[in-house]
N, C-alpha and C positions, 0 to 999 in steps of 0.2 A: 318679258320683264316680270320679275316677281314683285308683287305689290307688298307694301308694308302690312304685316300681320298675317301673310300667307304662310302655310307650312312649307318647310324645306327638308330635304333629306339630311340625315345625320352624316357627318364627315367621318370617313374611316380613319382610324388611328393606327399608327405603326409603332410597335414597341421599339424602344431605344436599342441601338446596336449593342450586342454583348449582354443584354439583359435576359436572364433565363426566365421563361414562363413556366411556372410550376403547376402541376396538376396533382390532385389528391387521389391516390389509389382507393377506390370505394371499399375494397376488401380490408385494407389497412385501417381505414376510417371505421368500418363496422366493427372490426376486431377491438379497436381502442374503446369505442363506445360500449361494446358488450362487456369489456373488462370493467367499465365504469357502471355496470348494472343497468344499461339501457335495454329494456326488454325487447323493444321493437328491433333494435340492431342485432340482438342475439337471434331473434326469430329469422331475420333476413339472412344472417350469416349461416345459421344452421341449415336452412333450406338450400342455400347455395352449395354447401358442402355435400348435401345429399345428391344434388344433381351434377356436381362438378361444374358449376356455372361461375367462370372467372376465377376458380380456385381448384386445387387438386381435390378430386372426389374422395371423400372419406366418410362413409355412412356412419361408422361408429362415433366419430367425433361430431358429425352433424347431429346425431341423435342426442349426444351429451349436451351440446350447446342448446338444442331445442328444449331439453329438460331444464336447463338453466333459465331459458325464457319463460317456461311454464311456472317455475318457482317465483319468477319476478312478476307473475300475474298476467302473462300473455296467453289468454285462454285458447286461441286457435293452435298455439304450439302444444298445449296439453293434449288436444285432440290428435295432433300429428304424432306425438310420442305414443299415444295409444295405438294409432294405426301401425306404427313401426313395430311395437310389441306384438300386435296381432299378426303381422306378416313375418316377424323374425328378421327384420331388415335393420342391420346395424346394431342389433341387440338380440339376446336370446329370446326366442318366441315364448310368450306367456299370455294366454287368453285372460287370465285373472288380472295381471297387471294392466293389460290393455283396457279391460272393463273399468278398472279403478281410475285410470286416467280419463276415460270417457265420462265417468260419473262426476269427476272433479270439474271437468270443463263444462259439462251440462249445468252443474250447480252454479257455475260462474256465468251462466247465460250464453254459452256458445252453442248455437243451434245444431251444428254438425255433430258435436259430441252427444247431444240428446238422441239424434237419429241413429248414430252408430251404437249407442248403448241399447237402444230399442232392438236393433238387429241382434245384438248379443243375447238379449232375453228371448227373442224368437228362436234362436238356434241353440240356446243353452251353452253358449261359448264363454266360459269363464264365470258365468252366473247361472243359477238354476233357471230352467225354462219357465217363462211366465208371460203368456200372451196378453193378459190385462195390463201388466206393467209396461210391456212393450208398446201397446196402443197409447197409453198415457204419455210415454216418452216421445212417440211420433207426433202426438198432438202438440206437445210442448215445443218440439223442434220445428214443426210447421208454423206455429204461432210466432216463433222467433225468426222465421225467414228461411229455413232450410227446405228447398223444393224437394229434395230426396225424402225428407221426413213426410211431406205432404203425400208423395207418391206411395210411400210405405204405409201411411195411415189409410190411404185408399185401398191398398191390398188387404189391410185388416178388415175393413168394412165389406169388401167384396167377398172375402173368404169366411167372414164371421169369426175371426180370431181375436179374442179379447174384447170384442164389441158385438152388438147385435148386427147380423148381416143386413146391409142396406146398399143395394147396387146403385141407387140414385145418388147417395152420398159419396160412394166410391167414384162414380163418374165425375162428380163435381171436383173431388180432390185430384183425380188424374188430370182433369182439364186444367186445373190451377197449376199443377206441376208442369204440364206440357206447355202451357202458355209462357212459362218461365224457361223454356228450352231444356227441360229435363226429359231425356229420351226414354227413360224407364217409364215415366208417367205417360208419355205419348204411346208407347207400345201397349201398356195396359188399357189405355182408353181405346186403342184399336181393337183389342180383344172384346171389349164391351160392345162396340159398334158391330163387330162381326157376329157376335152371338145374341145381340139384342137384349143386353142386360143393363137395366137402368136407363137405357136410351133406346130410341127406335132403331131397329136393325138397318145398317147402311154399309153395304159392302164397299162402295166406292170410297167412303170416308175411312173405312178400316184399311183399305189398300194404301191410301195416302199416308196414313199414320205409320203403317208398317214400313213404307218406303223411306220415310224420314229417319226412323230408328235404325233401319238396316244400313243406311248410308253412314250412320254413326257407329256402325260395327256392333250392333246388338244381335247376337246369335239367334235368339228366339224370334225376333222380328223378321230376319232374313228367311228363316224356316217357314214361318207362318205366311209370309208373302209368297214364298215358293209354292206352298200348297194352294193358295188362292189363285195364283197364275196358272197352275196346273189344272185347276177346276174351272177356270174362266169366271170366277166370282168377283165382280167389281172391276174387272179388267179383261183384256183380251187373253183368251186361252193360248198358251204358248209353252209346249213341253220343254223345248230347249232352254228357254229363259228360266223356267221353273227349276230345272236341274242345275243350272248355273247358280241360282240363288241357294239351292240346297247344298251345293258344293261350298259356297261361302259360309253358310251356316255351320256345316260340318267342321270346316277349318276353325271356326270360332268356338266350337265345342258343343254344338247341338246334336245330341245323340239320335233323335228321330230323323234328322236330315241325313245323317250318315247311313242310317238304315234305308231310307228312301233311295239314296244314291247307289247304295250297294245293290239293292234289288234291280235298279235300272241296268247296272252292269251285268248282273246275273241273268236277267231275262232278255236283254237286248232291246228294252223298251226306252228308246231315246238315247241310248249309248251303245256302242259296239260291244258285243259280248266279251267279257274279260273276267274269268273266274278268279284269277289272282287278285285283281283290283276289287272285285266283289267281296272276297274273303277279308281283305284288309279293312274295307269299310265296315263290314258287319262286325268284325272284331273290335273296331274302334267304337262303334255304337255301344257295344256291351261294356267296354272298358270305361266309357264316359258315364254311363248310367245303367248299371245292371237291372235296375227297377223300371227302366223305360217301358211304356205301354207295349212297345213292339219287341220287347226282349225275347219273348217266347217265339215269335215269328223269326227273329234274327237267328236264334239257335237252330231252328228247323232249316232256314235258308243256308246256314253255314254247313250243316250236315249234307245238304244237297250239292254244295259246291266243292266239298273236299274230294280230292282225287281218290278213286277206288284203288286200294292196294292190289298189286299184281299177285296172282295166285302162285304159291310156291310149288316147285316141281316135286313129285313124290320122291321120298328118300329111298334109295336102293342100298340095302345093307348086304354086303357080301360076307358069307360065312363058309368056313371049310366044310365041304360035304363029301361024303364018300364017293359020290358020282360026279363031283366037280361042278354041280349046278349052283344056282343062287335062289334065295328066298326074297320076295318083295313084300315089305310090311306096309 
């Protein structure tokens, strides 16, 4: 028995027979709202078109609609348009236009725009190289909440680029970024723990940080983890696991790992000897980074792995002689 005042379940209702239940297509709704200058709707529609999410993929149109959202004051869209110009995605690539969009969004308080503009100043990509300006932009982006900006500012302090070198400050910023799940920050913090810079050296902690970043497909993290596993620093020494990690890192674009794996195939240390595979990996290492610290060794290793050309047979030239003989030259 249900007492007076007790809660009861709601009764299910059945639509009347013949009555059409209408649903609104979200893309149609977003399109209409965007046409009415709704900045948020334009941003959502533009991003959907870039990804082909519920609508036909059209990067050029998506970029155009995001540009409209930017003009309407949607600052993250300004950053996204800058990114598209930087990549040449849906628009003709232009580092200068990309930087202009980043500057506009940063001025509007968009944290990622500040971080991306800082990177542009580090690289001299569309703007003159300026490490001090970059560090200030990273600081601004970090303060506004961009974890990538905090990690980049940490790199500036660790390397002494645009600011006085301070490994303790770098570690603090990397930790802040890592705690917010920024794997670049975690990787860099791992480097400091491995090398004892700004923190007490801790191989076990470094391995844990590299493992997390490697799982997130960070090439450098996989390579550094492979080296620590190979040496048995902070973890069990395991040549096969180390080479597997270097294989992952090489696939992701780490030149040093390609070199390490190539040498394993060349020498038979942990891999069956395979000169063809060794050559391919050593060539990939040089193609990825001709300035890699192991570039010179890679070139020497390549020379050793190249097949020796077969010697040509001596050429015998026959000439008419009075005695019918031949001369060998």
